[in-house]
N, C-alpha and C positions, 0 to 999 in steps of 0.2 A: 481467578487468573492472576498470576504474579504481575506486578507493575514492572514495565520495562522503561527505565529512565530515558528521558529525551535530552540528549546532550550532543549537539552537533560537533563533529570532529573536523576542523578545517583542513587537516592533513589528508582526509579521505573525502573528496567532493562527492556529493550526491549527484546521480545522473537523471533523476526523475522529478517531476512536479505534478501536482494535482491539476485537474482541469479547472479553470476558473469558473466561479458561479455555482459550484455544487453546494447543496445544503446537506449538512451532516447532523444526524441525531445520534448521540452517544448513549447507549443503554448499558454501559460498563462491560457487559459480557458479549456485546455485539455492537456493530455500527451500521446504521441505516443511512444510505446516501440517496439523495434525490437530484436528478439532473433536470432542472427546470426547462432547459431547451428541448428536451425530448419527452418530459413527463415520465421518465423511467425511474424506478426505484431499485436499489440494490442492497442486499444484506451481506455484511461481512461477519464471520464468526470471530472468536477471541484472537486467533492467530492472524486472520486478515485485518482485524482492527489494529493490532500492534504493528503490522507491516505498514498499514495506511499512515499511521502517525509518524513512523520512523522514515518513511520513503523520501520525503523532501530534504531530509537532514543527513542521511547516511548512504553509503555504498551497500549493495546487496550482501556482500560477505560480512560486513559489520552487523547488519540487521540479523542475518542468520546466526552469527555468533552470540549476539545478545539474546535472541530467542532460545537458542540451544541452552544457554546458561539459565535463563529464567524458567524454562520448562523442563530442565534436566533431560534434554534430548540429544541425540547424535548430531554433530555439527554437519555432516554430509547430508543427512536427511533434512535437517533444518534449511540448508541452502537450497535443496531441491524443492522444498515446500515454498520457500520465499520466491524462487524463480517462477514457480507455477502460479502463485497468487499474482505476482507482478505481470506475468503474461496475460492472465485473465483480465486484469485491470486495464492493460493496454488494449486488449481486444475489445473491451467494452467502451473504450474511449474515455475512461475516467482518469487516467494518467498518461503522460507522454514523456519522452526523453527531453531534457532541457535543450532548448534551441530548435526542437522539432516543430514544424508548422502543423496545426491540427487539421485533420480531415474534415470536410464539410459533409453534414448529413449522415455521419456514421452512427449506426444504432445497433448495439449488440448487448447481450446479457452476459453477466459474469456467472 
């Protein structure tokens, strides 16, 4: 997998943040997340891994553009993929929009 550089762009604020307290194990081609509060484990593939690391630093369109360039993919398709991954992460309670109050007892799988 190509490396996607991590360089926050202050001109494009990120909207999302990771749930505090998650334990991440990076296996380079995938990322394993453990939520100690629920004892749930989640696995992200290479694309999901890249989105995970970029999410607190960039807007979704910036992430999609970077992934499209890194993977030589169509930008429209990359944005749809990023939106799908972020939607699944939100549904699982692993990320939230900045300023959002977390739901209590929410447990879902990605």
